MINUKOL-285506 format. One record per residue (C-alpha): residue in one letter; z, x, y. Coordinates in steps of 0.25 Angstrom, whole numbers, always signed. Each point is the difference from the previous one (the first is absolute). Layout:
BEGIN
+------+-------+-------+-------+
| type |     Z |     X |     Y |
+------+-------+-------+-------+
|    A |     Z |     X |     Y |
...
+------+-------+-------+-------+
// end
This chain:
BEGIN
+------+-------+-------+-------+
| type |     Z |     X |     Y |
+------+-------+-------+-------+
|    M |    +9 |   -55 |    -9 |
|    S |    -6 |   -11 |    -6 |
|    E |    -7 |    -9 |   +11 |
|    D |    +7 |   -13 |    -5 |
|    N |   +16 |    -1 |    -5 |
|    A |    -4 |    +3 |   -14 |
|    I |    +4 |   +14 |    -5 |
|    T |    -9 |    +9 |    -6 |
|    K |    +2 |   +12 |    -9 |
|    D |    -8 |    +7 |   +12 |
|    D |   +12 |    -4 |    +9 |
|    L |   +10 |    +6 |    -9 |
|    V |    -6 |   +12 |    -2 |
|    V |    -2 |    +2 |   +15 |
|    A |   +15 |    -4 |    +2 |
|    I |    +4 |   +12 |   -11 |
|    A |   -11 |   +10 |    +5 |
|    K |    +3 |    +1 |   +14 |
|    P |   +14 |    +3 |    +1 |
|    L |    -2 |   +12 |   -12 |
|    K |   -12 |    +4 |    +6 |
|    Q |    +8 |    +3 |   +14 |
|    A |    +8 |    +7 |   -11 |
|    H |    -8 |    +9 |    -2 |
|    F |    -2 |    -5 |   -15 |
|    V |   -14 |    +2 |    -8 |
|    R |    -7 |   -12 |    -5 |
|    R |    -8 |    +2 |   -13 |
|    A |    -5 |   -16 |    -3 |
|    A |   +14 |    -7 |    -2 |
|    T |    +8 |   +11 |    +1 |
|    W |    +7 |    +8 |   +11 |
|    Y |    +6 |   +13 |    -1 |
|    R |   +10 |    +9 |    +7 |
|    E |    +2 |   +13 |    -4 |
|    T |    +9 |   +10 |    +3 |
|    E |    +1 |   +14 |    -7 |
|    E |   +11 |    -5 |   -11 |
|    I |    -6 |   -14 |    -1 |
|    T |   -10 |    -9 |    +1 |
|    V |    +3 |   -15 |    +2 |
|    A |   -11 |   -12 |    -5 |
|    T |    +2 |   -12 |    +4 |
|    Q |   -11 |   -10 |    -6 |
|    L |    -4 |   -14 |    +3 |
|    R |    -2 |    -7 |   -13 |
|    R |    -2 |   -14 |    -3 |
|    S |    +6 |   -10 |   -12 |
|    R |    -9 |    -5 |    -9 |
|    F |    +6 |   -13 |    +0 |
|    S |    +1 |    -3 |   +14 |
|    G |    -3 |    +5 |   +15 |
|    K |   +13 |    +6 |    -1 |
|    H |    -2 |   +15 |    +4 |
|    F |   +10 |   +13 |    -3 |
|    L |    +1 |   +14 |    +8 |
|    D |    +3 |    +8 |   -11 |
|    I |    +6 |   +14 |    +3 |
|    G |    -2 |   +11 |    -8 |
|    I |    +7 |   +15 |    +3 |
|    W |    -7 |   +11 |    -5 |
|    L |    +7 |   +14 |    +0 |
|    N |    -9 |   +10 |    +3 |
|    K |    +9 |   +14 |    -3 |
|    L |    -2 |    -8 |   -15 |
|    Q |   -15 |    -1 |    +1 |
|    R |    -9 |    +0 |   +12 |
|    T |   -11 |   -11 |    +0 |
|    T |    -9 |    -6 |   +10 |
|    Y |    +3 |   -14 |    +1 |
|    P |    +8 |    -5 |   -11 |
|    R |    -1 |   -13 |    -5 |
|    V |   +15 |    -8 |    +3 |
|    Q |    +0 |    -3 |   -18 |
|    D |    -1 |   +15 |    -2 |
|    C |   +12 |    +3 |   +10 |
|    P |   +13 |    +3 |    -7 |
|    I |    +8 |    -8 |   +10 |
|    I |    -6 |   -14 |    +2 |
|    T |    +6 |   -12 |    +8 |
|    D |    -5 |   -11 |   +10 |
|    L |    +2 |    -3 |   +14 |
|    V |    +8 |   -14 |    -3 |
|    K |    +8 |    +8 |    -9 |
|    L |    +3 |   +10 |   +10 |
|    Y |    +6 |   -10 |   +10 |
|    P |    +5 |   -11 |    -9 |
|    E |    +5 |    -6 |   +12 |
|    E |   -13 |    -2 |    +6 |
|    Y |    -5 |    -7 |   -13 |
|    E |    -3 |   -12 |    +5 |
|    R |    -8 |    +3 |   +12 |
|    L |    -6 |   +11 |    -6 |
|    A |    -5 |    -8 |   -11 |
|    S |    -5 |   -12 |    +7 |
|    A |    -8 |   +10 |   +10 |
|    L |    -6 |    +7 |   -12 |
|    T |    -5 |   -14 |    -7 |
|    I |   -13 |    -4 |    +5 |
|    E |    +4 |   -16 |    -1 |
|    T |   +13 |    +2 |    +7 |
|    A |    -4 |   +11 |   +10 |
|    S |    -1 |    -4 |   +15 |
|    H |    -3 |    +8 |   +13 |
|    D |   +15 |    +2 |    +3 |
|    S |    +4 |    +6 |   -15 |
|    L |   -12 |    +9 |    +2 |
|    A |    +4 |    +5 |   +13 |
|    F |   +14 |    +0 |    -5 |
|    L |    -5 |    +8 |   -12 |
|    S |    -7 |   +11 |    +9 |
|    E |   +11 |    +2 |    +8 |
|    F |   +10 |    +0 |   -12 |
|    L |   -10 |   +13 |    -5 |
|    T |    +2 |    +5 |   +12 |
|    S |   +13 |    -1 |    +2 |
|    H |    +7 |    +3 |   -13 |
|    Y |    -9 |    +3 |   -11 |
|    V |   -10 |   +12 |    +7 |
|    P |   +16 |    +6 |    +5 |
|    Y |    +4 |    -1 |   -13 |
|    V |   -11 |    +7 |    -6 |
|    T |    +1 |   +12 |   +10 |
|    T |   +16 |    +0 |    -6 |
|    I |    -6 |    +1 |   -13 |
|    G |    -9 |   +10 |    +2 |
|    T |    +6 |   +12 |    -6 |
|    E |    +8 |    +1 |   -12 |
|    K |   +14 |    +3 |    +5 |
|    G |    -2 |   -14 |    +8 |
|    L |    -6 |    -6 |   -12 |
|    I |   +12 |    +4 |    -9 |
|    R |    +8 |    -7 |   +11 |
|    E |    -7 |   -13 |    -2 |
|    L |    +0 |    +1 |   -15 |
|    T |   +16 |    +2 |    +0 |
|    Q |    +5 |    -8 |   +11 |
|    G |   -11 |    -8 |    +7 |
|    R |   -12 |   -10 |    -1 |
|    L |    -5 |    +7 |   -13 |
|    R |   +12 |    +0 |    -7 |
|    R |    -3 |    -9 |   -10 |
|    T |   -14 |    +4 |    -3 |
|    A |    -4 |    +7 |   -13 |
|    I |    -5 |   +14 |    +0 |
|    V |   -11 |    +6 |   -11 |
|    V |    +7 |    +9 |   -10 |
|    G |    -2 |   +15 |    +7 |
|    A |    +0 |    -4 |   +14 |
|    D |   +13 |    -3 |    -3 |
|    T |    +4 |   +13 |    -4 |
|    H |    -7 |    +7 |   +11 |
|    L |    +6 |    -8 |   +10 |
|    G |   +15 |    -1 |    -8 |
|    V |    +1 |   -14 |    +0 |
|    P |    +2 |    -8 |   -12 |
|    S |   -13 |    -8 |    -4 |
|    I |    +8 |   -14 |    +2 |
|    R |   +12 |    +0 |    +8 |
|    K |   +10 |   -12 |    +3 |
+------+-------+-------+-------+
// end
């Protein structure tokens, strides 16, 4: 982390990269990938065009539909972000992902949160069966799915 109290984007990247690297995510630029035989999860750090706020966008690629190396989040048939996955932690996550409001403590929280919640979650959606369960009953139940992927998985593209 930076020497003074000001948080930098580099500090934010380190807070994200450390737990993802430990969980064997592969980094390409600002995106970390976790691949299984059936699913690739892309986790991308994206900066708002209007402020110092950042987002951790999450794209889920179905390898059985089409195999590709390092899919872009925006090309994935299922897209969400960390704050939408964990709305109960909205304030703390949003604060940690905003350079102007982030602190060393909030970055430590973010790093620990990724280790204790997000990484295990990615493991549960690492198979189509686990993904379907999350799309129908879990944290992804209100996430839209691109036509084609919905048919492949046997779930409606928009669920209530």
